[in-house]
C-alpha positions as CSV (number, residue, x, y, z in Angstrom):
1,M,107.9,99.9,86.9
2,L,111.3,98.8,88.5
3,F,112.7,102.4,87.7
4,A,109.6,103.6,89.4
5,Q,110.1,101.8,92.2
6,E,113.9,102.5,92.7
7,H,112.9,106.6,92.3
8,A,110.6,106.1,95.3
9,L,112.6,104.5,97.4
10,R,115.7,107.4,96.6
11,H,113.6,109.8,97.4
12,G,112.1,108.6,100.5
13,D,108.6,108.6,99.3
14,V,107.8,104.5,100.1
15,A,109.4,102.0,102.0
16,A,106.9,98.9,101.0
17,P,103.9,98.6,98.9
18,C,100.6,98.4,100.8
19,S,98.1,96.3,99.4
20,V,95.0,93.7,99.8
21,S,96.4,90.4,99.2
22,R,93.3,88.8,100.3
23,L,89.7,89.9,100.6
24,R,86.7,88.4,102.2
25,L,83.2,89.5,101.7
26,N,80.2,87.9,103.3
27,N,76.6,89.1,103.1
28,F,77.7,92.7,101.6
29,R,75.5,94.3,98.7
30,N,75.3,91.7,96.0
31,Y,77.9,89.2,97.4
32,A,76.6,86.3,99.4
33,R,80.3,85.3,99.6
34,L,83.6,86.3,98.0
35,S,87.1,85.0,98.3
36,L,89.4,86.7,96.4
37,D,93.0,86.0,96.4
38,L,95.6,89.0,94.6
39,S,99.3,89.6,93.6
40,A,99.2,92.8,91.5
41,S,99.7,96.5,92.4
42,I,97.4,97.5,90.2
43,V,94.0,95.7,90.0
44,I,91.0,95.9,87.3
45,L,87.7,95.3,87.9
46,S,85.8,95.3,84.9
47,G,81.7,94.4,84.0
48,S,78.6,95.5,83.0
49,N,76.8,98.3,85.1
50,G,74.9,96.8,88.3
51,T,77.5,93.8,88.6
52,G,79.1,94.8,91.6
53,K,82.5,96.7,90.7
54,T,81.6,99.7,92.9
55,N,80.1,97.1,95.5
56,L,84.1,95.6,95.7
57,M,85.4,98.8,96.2
58,E,83.0,99.7,98.9
59,A,84.1,96.8,100.8
60,I,87.5,97.9,101.0
61,S,86.7,101.6,102.1
62,F,84.8,100.2,105.1
63,L,88.5,99.2,106.0
64,S,89.0,102.5,106.8
65,P,87.1,104.6,109.3
66,G,84.1,106.4,108.3
67,R,81.1,105.1,106.3
68,G,82.9,103.9,103.1
69,L,82.6,105.4,100.0
70,R,78.5,105.6,99.7
71,R,78.5,107.0,102.9
72,A,75.6,104.2,102.9
73,R,74.0,103.6,106.3
74,L,75.1,100.2,107.9
75,R,72.3,97.7,106.9
76,E,72.0,99.5,103.3
77,V,75.3,97.5,102.8
78,Q,73.4,94.0,103.9
79,K,72.7,92.0,101.4
80,A,68.9,92.3,100.4
81,D,67.7,89.0,101.2
82,T,69.7,88.2,104.7
83,V,68.7,91.5,106.2
84,D,66.0,90.0,108.1
85,D,68.3,87.3,109.4
86,P,69.1,88.3,113.1
87,N,72.5,86.6,112.1
88,G,73.5,87.2,108.5
89,G,75.2,90.3,109.3
90,W,78.0,91.5,106.6
91,A,81.8,91.2,107.0
92,V,84.5,92.6,105.1
93,A,88.1,90.8,105.8
94,A,91.2,91.6,104.3
95,T,94.8,90.5,104.6
96,I,96.8,93.7,103.9
97,S,100.5,93.5,103.1
98,G,102.5,96.3,103.7
99,P,105.7,97.9,105.3
100,G,105.4,96.0,108.5
101,G,104.6,92.7,107.2
102,P,100.9,91.2,106.4
103,V,98.1,92.3,109.1
104,K,94.5,90.8,109.1
105,I,91.4,93.5,109.6
106,S,88.4,93.2,109.2
107,S,85.1,95.6,109.8
108,Y,81.3,93.9,110.2
109,L,77.9,95.1,111.6
110,G,77.4,94.2,115.2
111,K,74.9,95.2,117.8
112,T,75.4,97.6,120.8
113,N,74.7,97.1,124.4
114,K,71.1,98.1,123.4
115,G,70.6,96.1,120.5
116,K,71.4,98.9,118.0
117,D,73.3,97.9,114.9
118,C,77.1,99.5,115.0
119,R,80.2,99.0,113.0
120,L,83.0,96.6,115.1
121,A,86.3,96.2,113.7
122,R,89.1,93.5,114.6
123,H,93.0,93.9,113.9
124,D,94.9,90.3,113.8
125,G,91.7,88.4,115.8
126,A,91.4,90.9,118.4
127,P,88.6,93.6,119.0
128,A,89.6,97.1,117.4
129,Q,87.8,100.6,117.0
130,P,87.0,101.7,113.6
131,A,88.9,105.0,113.8
132,S,91.6,102.7,114.6
133,L,92.1,101.4,111.2
134,S,93.4,104.4,109.7
135,Q,96.6,103.7,111.7
136,L,97.2,100.4,109.6
137,V,96.3,101.2,106.0
138,G,95.3,104.2,104.2
139,V,92.5,104.2,101.7
140,Q,91.3,106.8,99.2
141,W,88.9,107.1,96.7
142,L,87.5,108.8,93.9
143,T,83.9,108.1,92.4
144,P,81.7,109.3,89.8
145,Q,79.5,110.9,92.5
146,M,82.3,113.5,93.2
147,D,82.4,114.7,90.3
148,R,80.1,117.4,91.7
149,L,81.7,118.1,94.6
150,F,83.0,121.7,93.5
151,L,79.1,122.7,92.8
152,E,77.4,121.0,95.6
153,G,76.9,122.7,99.2
154,P,80.1,122.5,101.5
155,S,79.3,120.0,103.2
156,S,80.8,117.1,100.7
157,R,83.8,119.4,100.7
158,R,84.3,119.1,104.1
159,R,83.7,115.5,104.2
160,F,86.5,115.5,101.3
161,L,88.8,117.3,103.1
162,D,89.0,115.4,106.1
163,R,89.1,111.8,104.4
164,L,92.4,114.3,102.8
165,V,93.4,115.3,106.3
166,L,93.3,112.0,107.7
167,G,95.6,110.4,105.2
168,L,98.1,112.4,106.8
169,D,96.9,112.8,110.6
170,P,95.4,109.6,111.4
171,N,93.8,111.2,114.9
172,H,92.0,113.4,112.8
173,S,89.0,111.5,112.9
174,R,88.7,110.7,116.5
175,R,88.8,115.0,117.0
176,V,86.2,115.7,114.5
177,G,84.2,112.4,116.2
178,A,84.5,114.5,119.6
179,Y,83.6,117.6,118.3
180,E,80.8,116.4,116.5
181,R,79.7,114.4,119.4
182,N,79.7,117.4,121.6
183,L,77.6,119.6,118.8
184,R,74.6,116.9,118.7
185,E,74.7,117.0,122.8
186,R,74.5,120.9,122.6
187,S,72.0,120.8,120.2
188,K,69.9,118.6,122.3
189,L,70.5,120.2,125.5
190,Q,69.3,123.3,124.4
191,R,66.4,121.8,122.3
192,D,65.0,120.1,126.2
193,G,65.2,123.7,127.4
194,S,66.3,122.5,130.9
195,C,70.2,122.3,130.9
196,D,72.2,123.6,133.5
197,P,74.3,126.8,132.2
198,A,77.5,125.4,134.2
199,W,77.5,121.7,132.4
200,L,76.5,123.9,128.6
201,S,79.5,126.2,129.1
202,A,81.7,122.6,130.2
203,L,80.8,121.2,127.1
204,E,81.4,124.3,125.0
205,V,84.9,124.6,126.5
206,R,85.5,120.9,125.2
207,M,83.8,121.8,121.5
208,A,85.9,125.0,121.5
209,A,89.6,122.4,122.4
210,D,88.1,120.3,119.6
211,G,87.3,122.6,117.2
212,V,90.1,124.4,117.4
213,A,92.4,121.4,117.1
214,V,90.2,120.2,113.8
215,A,90.5,123.6,112.3
216,A,94.8,123.2,112.9
217,A,94.7,120.3,111.8
218,R,93.3,120.9,108.4
219,K,95.3,124.1,107.7
220,E,98.4,122.1,108.3
221,A,97.4,119.0,106.0
222,L,96.6,121.8,103.1
223,A,99.7,123.3,103.7
224,R,101.9,120.2,103.1
225,L,99.7,118.9,100.6
226,Q,100.4,122.4,98.6
227,Q,103.9,121.4,98.6
228,F,103.4,118.1,97.2
229,L,101.0,119.7,94.5
230,V,103.8,122.1,93.6
231,E,106.4,119.3,93.0
232,A,103.9,117.3,90.7
233,P,105.3,115.9,87.6
234,G,102.7,118.2,86.1
235,R,100.5,115.7,84.3
236,F,97.4,117.3,85.6
237,P,96.3,120.6,86.5
238,R,97.9,122.1,89.7
239,P,95.2,123.2,92.1
240,E,95.5,126.1,94.9
241,L,94.0,124.8,98.3
242,A,92.7,126.8,101.4
243,V,90.1,126.1,103.9
244,E,87.5,128.8,104.5
245,G,86.3,129.2,108.0
246,R,85.7,131.5,110.8
247,L,88.2,129.4,113.3
248,E,90.6,129.2,110.1
249,S,90.6,132.8,109.8
250,W,91.4,133.5,113.7
251,L,94.1,130.6,113.6
252,D,96.4,132.6,110.7
253,V,96.7,135.8,113.4
254,L,96.1,134.3,116.8
255,P,97.8,131.6,119.0
256,A,95.5,128.5,119.2
257,V,94.9,129.1,123.1
258,E,93.8,132.4,122.2
259,V,91.1,131.0,119.1
260,E,90.1,128.6,121.8
261,S,89.2,131.0,124.2
262,R,87.6,133.2,121.5
263,F,85.4,130.5,120.0
264,A,83.7,129.4,123.8
265,V,82.9,132.8,124.4
266,M,81.1,133.4,120.9
267,L,79.4,129.6,121.5
268,A,78.0,131.1,124.8
269,D,76.9,134.4,123.3
270,N,75.2,132.8,120.5
271,R,73.3,130.6,122.7
272,R,69.4,131.7,122.2
273,R,70.3,132.5,118.3
274,D,71.6,128.9,118.3
275,C,68.6,127.9,119.6
276,E,66.1,129.7,117.7
277,A,68.0,128.8,114.5
278,R,68.0,125.3,115.7
279,S,71.7,124.8,115.1
280,T,75.1,126.2,115.5
281,G,75.9,128.7,113.6
282,E,79.8,128.9,113.8
283,G,82.3,126.3,114.3
284,P,84.3,123.7,112.0
285,H,81.3,122.0,111.0
286,R,80.7,125.3,108.9
287,S,84.2,125.7,107.2
288,D,84.8,124.9,103.4
289,L,87.3,123.6,101.3
290,V,88.4,126.3,98.6
291,V,90.2,125.0,95.5
292,I,91.3,127.2,92.9
293,H,92.6,126.3,89.3
294,A,96.2,127.8,89.9
295,G,97.0,127.7,85.8
296,K,93.9,130.1,85.3
297,N,93.1,131.5,88.4
298,Q,89.7,130.0,88.4
299,P,87.5,128.9,91.1
300,A,87.2,125.3,90.4
301,A,83.1,125.5,90.3
302,Q,83.7,128.1,87.1
303,C,85.9,125.3,85.1
304,S,85.0,122.6,82.8
305,T,83.7,119.2,83.7
306,G,86.7,117.8,82.4
307,E,89.3,120.2,84.2
308,Q,87.4,119.7,87.5
309,K,87.6,116.2,87.2
310,A,91.6,116.8,86.5
311,L,91.7,119.0,89.6
312,L,90.1,116.1,91.8
313,I,92.7,113.7,90.2
314,S,95.3,115.8,91.4
315,I,94.3,116.3,94.5
316,I,94.0,112.4,95.4
317,L,97.1,112.0,94.2
318,A,98.9,114.5,95.6
319,N,97.7,113.0,98.7
320,A,98.5,109.6,98.1
321,R,102.0,111.2,97.6
322,A,102.2,112.7,100.9
323,E,100.3,109.9,102.8
324,A,103.4,107.8,101.5
325,R,105.8,109.8,102.5
326,R,104.7,109.9,106.2
327,R,103.4,106.9,106.5
328,G,106.2,104.9,103.9
329,A,103.6,103.2,102.0
330,A,101.2,105.0,99.8
331,P,97.4,104.4,100.4
332,I,95.2,102.1,98.4
333,L,93.4,103.8,95.6
334,L,89.8,103.4,94.3
335,L,89.6,104.8,91.4
336,D,86.0,104.2,90.3
337,E,85.0,104.4,86.5
338,V,87.9,107.2,86.4
339,A,89.1,106.1,82.7
340,A,85.9,106.7,81.1
341,H,85.9,110.2,81.9
342,L,89.7,111.0,80.4
343,D,91.0,111.4,77.0
344,Q,93.9,109.2,76.2
345,Q,96.3,111.6,77.0
346,R,95.1,112.2,80.4
347,R,94.9,108.2,80.9
348,D,98.1,107.3,80.2
349,A,99.2,110.2,82.9
350,L,97.0,108.6,85.1
351,F,98.1,105.4,84.6
352,E,102.2,106.5,84.8
353,E,101.0,108.2,88.3
354,I,99.6,105.4,89.8
355,Q,102.7,103.3,88.7
356,D,105.3,106.1,90.4
357,L,103.3,105.5,93.6
358,C,104.0,102.0,93.8
359,G,100.9,101.4,96.0
360,Q,98.2,99.5,95.4
361,A,95.4,100.9,92.9
362,W,91.9,99.6,92.4
363,L,90.4,100.7,89.1
364,S,87.0,99.9,87.3
365,G,85.2,100.2,84.2
366,T,83.0,98.3,81.8
367,D,85.0,98.5,78.9
368,R,88.2,96.5,79.6
369,D,90.4,98.1,76.5
370,L,90.4,101.3,78.1
371,F,93.3,99.7,80.5
372,A,95.2,98.0,77.7
373,P,98.5,99.8,78.4
374,L,98.2,98.2,81.8
375,A,97.8,94.7,80.3
376,D,101.1,93.6,81.4
377,R,101.2,94.3,84.9
378,A,97.8,94.6,86.3
379,Q,95.3,91.7,87.3
380,F,92.2,92.0,86.0
381,V,89.2,90.6,87.4
382,A,85.8,89.9,85.6
383,V,82.9,91.1,87.9
384,N,79.4,89.6,87.6
385,G,76.5,90.0,89.3
386,G,78.1,89.4,92.5
387,H,80.8,86.6,91.4
388,T,84.5,87.3,90.1
389,V,86.5,85.7,88.1
390,L,90.2,86.3,88.0
391,E,91.5,86.7,84.1
392,G,95.0,88.2,84.8
């Protein structure tokens, strides 16, 4: 492990580990209260199915922008027997050790001025925007539900792509959020049928600016990520990545300002069609992530289940290395039930990659023995129905 850290430091990949050293939960899923102090860069969560291993990982995922690794609604993560308690909102708090020293961040259920549920955050005790959490710590995850990523529709792949981009560009979530808010507002105005054309035009200009920024950030991030995939140790198959969409294809041959102008004109020209379809037909919300198994020159969707899993792992690890280079610390990795779906050779390869990253990785599984090669360097946590026991 020491050699891996020295190698990483020498190559500029990481300046210091980034890890959760203290985790506190309140009314989160099946946890009424949880207090967990950690000291290892690898954390193994073991226990039977349904005991709360994934819930712990989901809680950590709420230390980053978005809706967490399950994309749950805010009330869905509330402990079931406290849902009707107006003062019983859920909360996730953590102390994060990183290159700049420890920081305390929290994410919790709050209320808007109109009394609606909203997600709030704090940084070292001061109010913060949830989107700003990506400036403080990187969090990436891989769950069993993502095994069908290459077989499902493009919306899942877009979300996956935007999580990758966020690791390399912390402002990406703000751009995506701004674009999607304007997209919804445009659709609402068209449904109402009473919108001012001048106001609609102004809205479409903003959509064009934000949409092109989103598309450009995706292309730039994938280009950087591809470099890390080419330089990868070769323990997993190498994917080739591209983003497919109207704006992305325009950006291949036109300056961004020209693409903005074209997109704004397209939105204006398509108003009637979009109104009849009750959706906006063109834009970065229609783009798709394309993944090819480079060794076989085969689309990921046509690869075997095991190859698809290996390609996903390869992408996640490359993105973690790229984020480590940018941030100076590797992101926290949440790998839910990942070892159970790998053969021994690929499990060993995954464990080696995790150690080389020099960040913190959380792995879960029902079979503790699968993690035996990590016994001398990991902290094992036994999970049992909303309770945890540190085993070593």
